[in-house]
C-alpha positions as CSV (number, residue, x, y, z in Angstrom):
1,M,27.2,-74.9,63.4
2,Y,30.2,-76.8,63.7
3,E,29.5,-79.3,66.1
4,S,27.0,-80.7,63.4
5,L,28.3,-79.5,59.7
6,T,25.3,-80.0,57.4
7,V,24.5,-76.7,56.1
8,S,22.6,-76.9,52.7
9,R,23.5,-80.6,52.7
10,P,20.0,-82.3,52.8
11,V,21.6,-85.8,54.4
12,P,18.5,-87.5,55.8
13,R,19.1,-88.6,59.2
14,L,16.2,-91.0,61.6
15,D,16.7,-92.0,64.9
16,D,18.2,-95.4,66.7
17,L,19.2,-94.8,70.3
18,R,20.5,-98.6,70.6
19,V,24.4,-98.5,71.2
20,S,26.7,-101.4,69.8
21,R,30.3,-101.9,68.9
22,M,32.8,-99.9,67.2
23,T,34.8,-101.3,64.0
24,V,38.1,-100.4,65.4
25,P,40.2,-102.9,66.5
26,G,40.1,-103.3,70.0
27,C,37.8,-100.6,70.6
28,S,34.7,-101.3,72.8
29,W,31.9,-99.0,74.5
30,G,32.6,-99.0,78.2
31,P,32.0,-97.4,81.0
32,P,35.2,-95.0,81.8
33,P,38.0,-95.6,84.2
34,G,37.3,-94.2,87.5
35,A,40.8,-92.0,86.9
36,L,40.7,-90.8,83.1
37,A,43.7,-89.4,81.8
38,L,44.3,-89.0,78.0
39,A,47.7,-89.6,76.6
40,S,49.3,-87.4,73.8
41,G,49.3,-90.7,71.4
42,E,45.5,-91.2,72.2
43,V,41.9,-90.2,70.9
44,H,39.1,-90.9,72.8
45,V,35.7,-91.3,71.4
46,W,32.5,-90.6,73.5
47,C,29.0,-92.0,72.6
48,A,26.1,-90.5,74.0
49,T,22.2,-90.2,73.7
50,L,20.6,-86.8,73.4
51,D,17.2,-88.2,75.1
52,Q,17.6,-87.7,79.2
53,P,15.2,-88.2,82.1
54,T,13.8,-84.9,82.8
55,S,15.6,-84.4,86.2
56,Q,18.6,-84.8,84.8
57,F,18.1,-82.4,81.6
58,L,17.2,-79.8,84.2
59,R,20.5,-80.5,85.9
60,L,22.8,-80.3,82.4
61,A,21.0,-77.1,81.6
62,Q,22.3,-75.3,84.2
63,M,25.3,-75.9,83.2
64,L,25.2,-73.5,79.7
65,S,26.3,-70.0,79.4
66,A,23.8,-67.5,78.3
67,D,24.9,-67.3,74.9
68,E,24.5,-71.3,74.9
69,H,21.1,-70.7,76.2
70,A,20.2,-68.4,73.3
71,R,21.6,-70.7,70.4
72,A,18.8,-73.3,71.8
73,D,15.8,-71.0,71.4
74,R,16.6,-70.8,68.2
75,Y,15.2,-73.8,67.3
76,C,11.9,-73.9,66.6
77,F,11.1,-77.7,67.5
78,T,11.2,-78.7,71.5
79,R,13.3,-81.9,70.6
80,D,15.8,-80.4,68.4
81,R,16.1,-77.7,71.3
82,Q,16.8,-80.3,73.8
83,H,19.1,-82.3,72.5
84,F,21.0,-78.9,71.6
85,I,21.1,-78.5,75.1
86,V,22.2,-82.3,76.5
87,G,24.8,-82.1,74.1
88,R,26.6,-78.9,74.7
89,A,26.1,-79.9,78.5
90,L,27.7,-83.3,78.1
91,L,30.4,-81.4,76.1
92,R,31.2,-79.6,79.0
93,V,30.9,-82.6,81.5
94,I,33.7,-84.4,79.4
95,L,35.8,-81.9,79.1
96,G,35.6,-81.0,82.5
97,R,36.7,-84.0,83.6
98,Y,39.8,-84.2,81.0
99,L,40.5,-80.9,82.9
100,D,39.3,-81.3,86.7
101,V,37.4,-78.4,86.3
102,E,33.5,-77.7,87.0
103,P,31.6,-78.0,83.6
104,D,29.7,-74.6,83.8
105,R,33.4,-72.9,84.4
106,L,34.5,-73.8,80.8
107,R,34.3,-71.2,78.0
108,F,34.3,-71.5,74.5
109,A,36.2,-70.0,71.4
110,Y,35.4,-69.9,67.8
111,S,37.3,-69.7,64.8
112,Y,36.6,-67.8,61.8
113,H,34.7,-70.6,60.8
114,G,33.0,-71.5,63.3
115,K,35.3,-74.1,64.7
116,P,34.9,-74.3,68.5
117,S,37.8,-74.7,71.0
118,L,38.3,-74.1,74.8
119,A,38.5,-70.4,75.6
120,E,41.0,-69.0,78.4
121,P,42.4,-70.3,81.0
122,F,41.4,-73.2,79.6
123,G,42.3,-72.5,75.9
124,S,46.4,-73.4,75.8
125,G,45.9,-75.1,72.3
126,I,46.6,-79.0,74.2
127,L,43.1,-80.5,74.2
128,R,41.4,-80.7,71.0
129,F,38.1,-81.7,70.6
130,N,34.8,-82.2,68.1
131,V,31.3,-83.2,68.1
132,S,29.0,-84.7,66.0
133,H,25.0,-85.9,66.5
134,S,22.3,-87.2,64.3
135,Q,19.3,-86.8,66.2
136,G,19.5,-88.8,69.5
137,L,23.3,-90.1,69.5
138,A,26.3,-88.4,69.5
139,L,29.8,-88.6,69.1
140,Y,32.6,-86.6,71.1
141,A,35.9,-86.9,69.8
142,V,39.0,-85.6,72.2
143,A,42.8,-85.6,71.8
144,R,46.2,-83.6,72.8
145,D,48.3,-81.9,70.3
146,R,46.3,-82.9,67.5
147,Q,43.3,-81.1,65.4
148,I,40.6,-84.2,65.1
149,G,37.4,-84.3,63.4
150,V,34.4,-86.1,63.7
151,D,31.0,-86.9,62.0
152,L,27.8,-89.2,62.2
153,E,25.3,-89.8,60.2
154,R,22.3,-92.0,60.7
155,T,22.0,-94.3,57.3
156,R,18.9,-94.5,55.2
157,P,17.5,-95.1,51.4
158,V,18.1,-91.7,49.7
159,D,16.3,-91.3,46.6
160,D,18.5,-89.0,44.8
161,L,22.1,-90.2,46.1
162,E,23.6,-89.8,42.8
163,Q,22.0,-86.1,42.5
164,I,23.6,-85.1,46.0
165,A,27.3,-87.2,44.9
166,E,27.3,-85.5,41.7
167,R,26.9,-82.3,43.0
168,F,29.5,-83.0,46.2
169,F,31.4,-85.1,45.4
170,S,34.5,-85.1,43.6
171,P,34.3,-86.6,40.0
172,R,36.5,-89.1,40.9
173,E,34.2,-90.4,44.2
174,H,31.2,-90.0,42.3
175,A,32.1,-92.4,39.2
176,A,33.3,-95.0,42.3
177,L,29.9,-94.7,43.5
178,R,28.2,-95.4,40.0
179,A,30.4,-98.2,39.6
180,L,29.1,-100.2,42.8
181,P,26.5,-102.5,42.7
182,T,23.1,-100.8,43.9
183,Q,23.2,-102.5,46.8
184,M,26.3,-101.1,48.1
185,K,25.7,-97.7,47.1
186,H,23.9,-96.7,50.0
187,E,26.6,-97.8,52.4
188,A,29.2,-96.3,50.4
189,F,27.4,-92.9,50.2
190,F,27.6,-92.3,54.1
191,N,31.1,-93.7,53.9
192,C,32.1,-90.9,51.5
193,W,29.6,-88.0,53.4
194,T,31.3,-88.9,56.9
195,R,34.8,-89.2,55.9
196,K,34.8,-85.7,54.0
197,E,32.8,-83.9,57.2
198,A,35.4,-85.4,59.4
199,Y,38.4,-84.3,57.4
200,V,36.7,-80.7,56.8
201,K,35.8,-80.1,60.3
202,A,39.2,-81.3,61.7
203,R,40.9,-78.9,59.2
204,G,38.7,-76.3,60.6
205,D,38.1,-74.7,56.9
206,G,34.0,-74.4,57.0
207,L,31.9,-74.4,54.0
208,S,35.6,-72.2,52.1
209,L,37.3,-76.1,51.4
210,P,34.8,-77.2,48.3
211,L,33.8,-81.1,49.1
212,D,34.9,-82.0,45.5
213,Q,38.4,-80.7,45.7
214,F,39.1,-84.1,47.6
215,D,39.0,-87.7,47.6
216,V,38.5,-90.2,49.9
217,S,37.9,-94.0,50.2
218,L,34.3,-94.7,50.1
219,G,33.7,-98.8,49.1
220,P,32.3,-100.9,51.9
221,G,35.0,-103.0,53.0
222,D,37.7,-100.4,52.2
223,P,40.1,-98.6,55.3
224,A,39.2,-94.9,55.3
225,R,41.7,-93.0,53.6
226,L,42.4,-89.4,52.3
227,L,43.5,-90.3,48.9
228,H,43.9,-86.8,47.4
229,N,43.5,-83.4,47.8
230,E,43.2,-81.1,44.6
231,R,44.7,-77.9,46.4
232,E,47.3,-79.5,49.2
233,P,48.4,-82.9,47.6
234,Q,51.0,-82.8,51.0
235,E,47.6,-83.3,53.2
236,V,47.5,-87.1,52.2
237,T,50.7,-87.6,54.2
238,R,49.3,-85.4,57.5
239,W,45.9,-86.9,58.2
240,S,44.4,-90.5,58.7
241,L,40.8,-91.2,58.7
242,Q,39.0,-94.2,61.3
243,E,35.7,-95.5,60.1
244,L,33.3,-96.2,63.5
245,T,29.9,-97.7,64.0
246,P,28.5,-96.6,67.1
247,A,25.0,-97.9,66.6
248,P,23.2,-100.1,64.6
249,G,22.5,-98.2,61.0
250,Y,24.7,-95.7,62.1
251,I,27.7,-95.2,60.3
252,A,30.7,-92.0,61.6
253,A,34.1,-91.1,60.5
254,L,37.4,-89.7,62.7
255,A,39.6,-87.6,60.8
256,I,42.8,-87.3,63.1
257,E,46.1,-84.8,62.5
258,G,49.0,-87.6,62.0
259,H,49.5,-91.6,62.3
260,G,49.5,-94.2,64.9
261,R,47.0,-92.7,67.0
262,Q,45.7,-95.5,69.4
263,I,42.1,-94.8,69.6
264,R,39.5,-95.7,72.9
265,C,36.0,-95.4,72.9
266,R,33.8,-94.9,75.8
267,Q,29.9,-94.4,76.2
268,W,28.7,-91.6,78.5
269,T,26.7,-92.8,81.4
270,A,25.1,-90.4,83.7
């Protein structure tokens, strides 16, 4: 599922529903303004918790389409099923606010590799979005006229960290990770993982773009950047990456087509 692209990638996740600050200068979680407007030079990032009271859950569930309910039914565990329902409903609510459309009226289309977009009559291609969630916390990125991707991970110790890096990271990234002090490796691992996933999701390539074919920065404190693309070197100038920290113990990354975008952060409140 493109909203949380983790197919065959064993990254552990934990719950932590506390919301704190993001690392973007001047970007702090706050309630949305009364009039919600998205300028062409902006990217809006929303943070929301997926554990909702029963009354709120039932209201949100009514917004989903039949195919979305069918997808929800494929989840084996109740909590995962409920998180999917809330996550999809909140996506509808957020996009509906930008479009001034009732959430249940929205329809989605999917690319060959599974990236979602708005379908007609709302699918003019102007409003772009991407979603990521990590067991109870979700991020929604929205922009106009620019492709975007977002990835969110809950950090925790990973016993086979270097083995995973050797399998999925590029040789340059793996070498950079191995060179770091032990106490910095876990943060660097998740920096690398989220930046790579956000970039792949923004491009819409799915699993067709191997993760070891491009390099991103990963050192703690290093600015998030796309360093090299083996197949398409010109990609380095096309994309910008931004590190995000939406909650304690979480790391996220945002990939944006182009440069000079102004990022605004919002906290979703029912």
